[in-house]
C-alpha positions as CSV (number, residue, x, y, z in Angstrom):
1,M,55.6,57.9,106.3
2,G,55.0,58.0,110.0
3,P,53.5,61.0,112.0
4,G,57.0,62.4,112.5
5,D,58.3,62.1,109.0
6,H,58.3,64.8,106.4
7,K,58.7,64.7,102.6
8,C,61.8,66.3,101.1
9,H,61.4,69.0,98.3
10,E,60.7,67.4,94.9
11,G,63.7,69.1,93.4
12,Q,66.0,67.7,96.0
13,A,64.6,64.2,95.4
14,R,65.2,64.6,91.7
15,I,68.8,65.7,92.1
16,A,69.6,62.9,94.6
17,T,67.8,60.0,92.9
18,V,67.2,60.9,89.2
19,K,69.7,63.4,87.7
20,T,72.2,65.8,89.2
21,R,72.2,69.3,88.1
22,D,75.6,69.3,86.4
23,K,79.2,68.1,86.8
24,N,79.6,70.0,90.1
25,D,77.2,67.7,92.0
26,E,78.3,64.5,93.7
27,V,76.0,62.1,95.5
28,F,77.0,59.9,98.5
29,V,74.7,57.3,99.9
30,Q,75.2,55.7,103.3
31,E,73.4,53.0,105.2
32,K,71.0,54.6,107.7
33,L,71.5,53.4,111.3
34,D,68.8,53.2,113.9
35,G,70.0,54.5,117.2
36,S,70.1,57.7,119.2
37,N,71.4,60.9,117.6
38,V,74.1,62.3,119.8
39,G,77.1,64.5,119.5
40,V,80.3,65.7,121.1
41,A,81.1,69.4,121.1
42,R,84.5,70.9,121.9
43,L,84.8,74.4,123.5
44,G,88.3,75.3,124.3
45,D,89.9,72.1,125.9
46,T,86.6,70.8,127.2
47,L,84.3,68.1,125.6
48,Y,80.5,68.2,126.0
49,P,78.7,65.0,125.2
50,I,75.2,66.1,124.1
51,G,71.8,64.7,122.9
52,R,70.2,65.6,119.6
53,A,68.5,68.7,121.1
54,G,71.8,70.0,122.5
55,W,71.2,69.2,126.2
56,P,74.1,67.5,128.2
57,A,73.9,63.7,127.8
58,V,74.7,63.2,131.5
59,S,71.4,65.0,132.4
60,S,69.2,62.7,130.3
61,P,66.5,60.7,131.9
62,H,67.5,57.8,129.6
63,E,70.2,55.4,130.8
64,Q,71.7,55.1,127.3
65,H,72.6,58.8,127.1
66,R,74.3,58.7,130.5
67,H,76.4,55.8,129.4
68,F,77.3,57.8,126.3
69,H,78.6,60.6,128.5
70,N,80.9,58.1,130.3
71,W,82.0,56.4,127.1
72,V,83.0,59.8,125.6
73,F,85.4,60.6,128.4
74,T,86.9,57.1,128.3
75,H,87.8,57.9,124.7
76,S,88.4,61.6,125.1
77,D,91.9,61.5,123.4
78,R,90.3,60.4,120.2
79,F,87.6,63.1,120.2
80,M,90.2,65.8,121.0
81,A,92.4,64.6,118.2
82,V,89.5,65.1,115.7
83,L,87.7,68.2,117.0
84,R,88.8,71.8,116.8
85,D,87.5,74.5,119.1
86,G,83.8,75.2,118.3
87,E,83.2,72.0,116.4
88,R,81.0,69.1,117.1
89,L,81.1,65.5,116.0
90,A,77.6,64.0,115.4
91,G,76.9,60.3,115.3
92,E,74.6,57.4,116.1
93,W,74.7,55.9,119.5
94,L,73.8,52.2,119.0
95,M,73.9,51.1,122.6
96,Q,70.1,50.5,122.9
97,A,67.8,49.0,120.3
98,H,65.1,51.5,119.1
99,G,63.5,49.8,116.1
100,T,66.4,47.7,115.0
101,R,68.5,45.3,117.0
102,Y,72.2,44.9,116.3
103,R,74.8,42.3,117.0
104,L,77.5,45.0,116.8
105,T,80.8,44.1,115.0
106,H,82.3,47.4,116.2
107,E,82.0,50.0,119.0
108,P,78.5,51.5,119.7
109,F,79.3,55.0,118.4
110,V,79.2,55.7,114.6
111,A,80.2,59.2,113.4
112,F,78.2,60.7,110.5
113,D,78.9,64.4,110.5
114,L,81.6,66.9,111.6
115,M,80.0,70.3,112.1
116,A,81.0,73.9,112.8
117,D,77.9,75.9,113.5
118,D,75.5,74.7,110.8
119,R,78.2,73.9,108.2
120,R,78.8,70.2,107.5
121,T,82.3,69.1,106.6
122,P,82.5,67.6,103.1
123,Y,82.9,63.8,103.0
124,D,86.5,63.5,101.9
125,E,87.7,66.1,104.4
126,F,85.5,64.4,107.1
127,V,87.1,61.0,106.5
128,Q,90.6,62.6,106.5
129,R,89.9,64.4,109.7
130,L,88.6,61.2,111.4
131,G,91.8,59.5,110.4
132,G,90.3,56.1,111.1
133,R,89.6,56.9,114.7
134,F,85.8,56.3,114.5
135,M,83.5,54.1,112.5
136,L,81.4,55.7,109.8
137,P,78.0,54.4,108.3
138,H,78.8,52.1,105.3
139,L,79.2,53.9,102.0
140,L,76.8,52.3,99.5
141,H,77.3,54.7,96.5
142,R,79.4,57.6,95.4
143,G,78.9,59.4,92.0
144,G,75.8,60.5,90.2
145,A,72.2,60.4,91.2
146,I,70.9,56.9,92.2
147,S,67.4,55.7,92.7
148,V,65.9,54.5,96.0
149,D,65.2,51.1,94.4
150,R,68.8,50.7,93.3
151,V,70.2,51.7,96.7
152,M,67.9,49.4,98.6
153,A,68.7,46.5,96.3
154,S,72.4,47.0,97.0
155,I,71.9,46.5,100.7
156,N,71.6,43.0,101.9
157,D,68.5,42.8,104.2
158,Y,70.7,43.2,107.4
159,G,73.2,45.7,106.1
160,N,76.8,46.1,107.1
161,H,76.7,46.9,110.8
162,G,75.3,43.7,112.3
163,A,71.5,44.4,112.2
164,L,69.3,41.6,113.4
165,D,66.2,43.3,111.9
166,L,65.8,44.7,108.4
167,V,67.9,47.8,107.7
168,E,65.6,50.8,107.8
169,G,66.9,52.8,104.8
170,A,69.7,55.0,103.6
171,V,70.9,58.7,103.6
172,W,71.7,60.6,100.4
173,R,74.3,63.3,100.9
174,V,74.6,65.8,98.0
175,E,77.8,67.8,97.8
176,R,78.6,70.5,95.3
177,D,81.5,72.5,94.0
178,K,80.6,76.2,94.3
179,P,82.4,79.2,92.9
180,T,84.2,81.2,95.5
181,G,84.1,84.5,93.5
182,K,87.7,84.1,92.5
183,K,88.4,83.2,89.0
184,G,88.5,79.5,88.4
185,E,88.3,78.7,92.2
186,K,85.6,76.4,93.6
187,M,84.8,75.3,97.2
188,R,83.2,72.0,98.1
189,V,80.1,72.2,100.3
190,V,77.5,69.9,101.5
191,D,74.4,71.1,99.8
192,F,71.7,69.0,101.4
193,L,70.9,65.6,102.9
194,V,67.8,63.5,102.3
195,K,66.9,60.1,103.6
196,Y,64.7,57.1,102.7
197,V,63.0,55.0,105.4
198,R,61.1,51.8,104.6
199,S,57.4,52.4,104.6
200,D,56.8,49.4,106.9
201,K,59.4,50.5,109.5
202,K,57.9,51.0,112.9
203,D,59.8,53.5,115.1
204,G,60.9,52.6,118.6
205,T,59.6,49.1,118.6
206,Y,62.1,47.9,121.3
207,L,61.9,51.1,123.5
208,P,60.4,50.3,126.9
209,E,58.0,53.3,126.5
210,V,56.6,51.7,123.3
211,S,57.0,48.0,124.0
212,G,56.2,47.9,127.7
213,Q,59.2,45.6,128.1
214,E,62.7,45.9,129.5
215,P,65.3,47.7,127.4
216,V,67.0,45.7,124.6
217,W,70.8,46.4,124.7
218,N,73.0,46.0,121.6
219,W,76.0,46.7,123.8
220,Y,76.6,47.2,127.5
221,P,79.8,47.9,129.4
222,K,81.2,44.8,131.1
223,G,82.0,45.3,134.8
224,G,82.3,49.1,134.3
225,D,84.8,48.7,131.4
226,W,83.8,51.6,129.1
227,S,86.5,50.8,126.6
228,N,84.9,47.5,125.3
C-alpha cells in the first residue's frame, strides 16, 4: 500500500472476497480505472461539474478539470436526462494519464455512481437510469464473494478500456436486500465498496508534478470540438 492507501475492515474483505453473509448479499466487481474522480451535480435545472472534493471544476488549477467543465455542458442534455434534482453522477475523467495511459475506445468520461446525498443507487437501477447514455467500468463479476486472485486473473493485463499500462486493480461493490419493516418487503441498498490496487502500482507516474515532464493526454478536443 502507498502512503495514501488504507486497509478495509477485515469483515468487509471477508464478505467481498471469501463468503457472503447470506442470500441477501450480492457482489459486483468492476475494473478500476485510473483517472480523475469527478462528478456532475444537478440543482434545479442547473448542472454543476465538480471535482472530487466538491469544488467547481472550472475553478481548478488543473487544465484537465477545466476541460471537463466544458465537456459536461457540450453533453448537458445527456446529464439532464439522467439526473434528478439534488442528485450527482460520479465518474472517472480519463482525459489525462495519471499512472495509466489509455488508448481510449470510448469517450473520456466513465460513470461509476449515481448518488443522492450519501446514498448510492443500486447497480441495476443505476444501469437502468443511465439508459446507455454513458459508459460504465467493465463488469468482471456478479454473484457471490470472489477472491482478489480470481478477479485479477480474469482481467487481461490491459483490461477493457484501452489501457496501455497494466490495469491497476478492481472495485468490489457489495449490495444487500434489507427488510423495510413491512412484512416480507425488502429494499436493495449498496452496503459498501472496497477496492484492490496492485502493490507495484505507482500513483501519478505521468502527472507533470511527479514526472517533471509535459502532461500525457489520453484524449484532447480537436479544434475546440468537445463532442469528440
